[in-house]
BAGULO-329385 format. One record per residue (C-alpha): residue number from 1; x, y, z; residue in three letters; chain. Coordinates in steps of 0.02 Angstrom, whole numbers, always signed. Layout:
<rs>
R   resi     east    north       up   resn   chain
R    NUM        X        Y        Z    ALA       A
...
</rs>
This chain:
<rs>
R   resi     east    north       up   resn   chain
R      1    -2075    -4685    +2066    MET       A
R      2    -2178    -4843    +2081    MET       A
R      3    -2298    -4876    +2226    LYS       A
R      4    -2363    -5044    +2284    LYS       A
R      5    -2541    -5037    +2349    ILE       A
R      6    -2628    -5181    +2439    ALA       A
R      7    -2815    -5205    +2459    ILE       A
R      8    -2893    -5340    +2571    PRO       A
R      9    -3003    -5434    +2447    THR       A
R     10    -3148    -5556    +2438    ARG       A
R     11    -3239    -5586    +2273    ASP       A
R     12    -3158    -5432    +2192    ASN       A
R     13    -3230    -5321    +2329    MET       A
R     14    -3141    -5237    +2475    VAL       A
R     15    -3152    -5359    +2619    ASP       A
R     16    -3209    -5259    +2770    ASP       A
R     17    -3098    -5356    +2890    GLN       A
R     18    -2912    -5334    +2858    PHE       A
R     19    -2866    -5479    +2973    GLY       A
R     20    -2984    -5607    +2898    HIS       A
R     21    -2984    -5566    +2712    CYS       A
R     22    -2978    -5700    +2578    ASP       A
R     23    -2820    -5625    +2500    HIS       A
R     24    -2735    -5459    +2463    TYR       A
R     25    -2741    -5385    +2289    SER       A
R     26    -2575    -5295    +2261    VAL       A
R     27    -2557    -5164    +2124    PHE       A
R     28    -2399    -5078    +2066    THR       A
R     29    -2440    -4902    +2006    VAL       A
R     30    -2325    -4777    +1920    ASP       A
R     31    -2314    -4587    +1939    ASP       A
R     32    -2434    -4563    +1794    ASN       A
R     33    -2568    -4660    +1889    ARG       A
R     34    -2558    -4812    +1777    HIS       A
R     35    -2570    -4989    +1843    ILE       A
R     36    -2407    -5072    +1795    VAL       A
R     37    -2443    -5243    +1870    SER       A
R     38    -2557    -5337    +1988    SER       A
R     39    -2536    -5491    +2094    GLU       A
R     40    -2621    -5590    +2229    CYS       A
R     41    -2544    -5605    +2402    MET       A
R     42    -2611    -5751    +2502    VAL       A
R     43    -2690    -5709    +2668    SER       A
R     44    -2630    -5813    +2816    PRO       A
R     45    -2749    -5936    +2897    LYS       A
R     46    -2833    -5870    +3053    GLY       A
R     47    -2827    -5688    +3101    CYS       A
R     48    -2702    -5588    +2999    GLY       A
R     49    -2684    -5470    +3147    CYS       A
R     50    -2588    -5606    +3239    LYS       A
R     51    -2475    -5660    +3096    THR       A
R     52    -2323    -5584    +3013    ASP       A
R     53    -2427    -5520    +2865    ILE       A
R     54    -2369    -5342    +2900    ILE       A
R     55    -2185    -5388    +2887    SER       A
R     56    -2226    -5487    +2728    GLU       A
R     57    -2308    -5332    +2655    MET       A
R     58    -2156    -5230    +2702    GLN       A
R     59    -2038    -5358    +2623    LYS       A
R     60    -2142    -5353    +2463    ASN       A
R     61    -2126    -5163    +2453    GLY       A
R     62    -2307    -5122    +2492    ILE       A
R     63    -2318    -4943    +2552    SER       A
R     64    -2506    -4912    +2548    ILE       A
R     65    -2653    -5014    +2612    LEU       A
R     66    -2830    -4969    +2559    LEU       A
R     67    -2938    -5056    +2688    ALA       A
R     68    -3114    -5071    +2753    GLY       A
R     69    -3090    -5088    +2940    ASN       A
R     70    -2960    -5138    +3069    MET       A
R     71    -2914    -5114    +3250    GLY       A
R     72    -2809    -4965    +3303    ILE       A
R     73    -2663    -5075    +3359    SER       A
R     74    -2647    -5151    +3184    VAL       A
R     75    -2664    -4978    +3107    PHE       A
R     76    -2521    -4915    +3216    GLU       A
R     77    -2414    -5069    +3180    LYS       A
R     78    -2436    -5043    +2993    LEU       A
R     79    -2384    -4861    +3012    ALA       A
R     80    -2230    -4910    +3114    LYS       A
R     81    -2182    -5024    +2969    ASN       A
R     82    -2197    -4886    +2840    GLY       A
R     83    -2367    -4935    +2770    ILE       A
R     84    -2493    -4793    +2753    SER       A
R     85    -2673    -4845    +2780    VAL       A
R     86    -2835    -4772    +2716    ILE       A
R     87    -2981    -4848    +2811    ARG       A
R     88    -3164    -4845    +2764    GLY       A
R     89    -3143    -4912    +2587    CYS       A
R     90    -3282    -5019    +2516    TYR       A
R     91    -3344    -5084    +2349    GLY       A
R     92    -3256    -5151    +2195    CYS       A
R     93    -3066    -5154    +2220    ILE       A
R     94    -3032    -5070    +2052    LEU       A
R     95    -3154    -4929    +2091    ASP       A
R     96    -3067    -4903    +2258    VAL       A
R     97    -2895    -4907    +2176    LEU       A
R     98    -2945    -4779    +2043    TYR       A
R     99    -3025    -4667    +2176    ALA       A
R    100    -2859    -4672    +2271    TYR       A
R    101    -2757    -4637    +2115    MET       A
R    102    -2869    -4487    +2077    ASN       A
R    103    -2851    -4416    +2254    GLY       A
R    104    -3031    -4451    +2303    LYS       A
R    105    -3004    -4561    +2456    LEU       A
R    106    -2988    -4497    +2634    VAL       A
R    107    -2955    -4603    +2788    ASP       A
R    108    -3116    -4628    +2887    SER       A
R    109    -3018    -4634    +3052    ALA       A
R    110    -3137    -4771    +3110    ASP       A
R    111    -3066    -4921    +3201    SER       A
R    112    -3143    -5090    +3229    CYS       A
R    113    -3189    -5081    +3414    LYS       A
R    114    -3197    -5268    +3445    HIS       A
R    115    -3012    -5283    +3400    HIS       A
R    116    -2956    -5158    +3532    GLU       A
R    117    -2931    -5298    +3659    LYS       A
R    118    -2895    -5434    +3532    HIS       A
R    119    -2873    -5601    +3618    ASN       A
R    120    -2939    -5778    +3609    ASP       A
R    121    -3052    -5765    +3761    THR       A
R    122    -3231    -5800    +3710    PRO       A
R    123    -3359    -5666    +3751    ILE       A
R    124    -3515    -5726    +3841    LEU       A
R    125    -3671    -5631    +3791    LEU       A
R    126    -3810    -5639    +3919    ILE       A
R    127    -3982    -5583    +3857    PRO       A
R    128    -4085    -5466    +3963    PHE       A
R    129    -4240    -5550    +4032    VAL       A
</rs>
């Protein structure tokens, strides 16, 4: 059985921010842990958290996302759409992919806290005097 695995990417490295990555590297992997094919999936302009990128991933048969960081609401939305997520990934995308294929990745369970109340309201930071 083939699996399609997506990795948020920037300069061949895992992009730490799922919603703002340059693009998604998508790999098709077979049961013998061989890469059958790879492709690039364009990231939408703006914050991917607010687009239909999750439904596009689902339509393209992606079932696994190896990611750096994301808010819990996006994590849950991915799961509801049948996409398993492993958070806390970093480094070269091929190293991360091979680590996953060899059973060496575990979800960090960390969520991006500033996305918990994701909206367009600017935050005013007032320095202490």
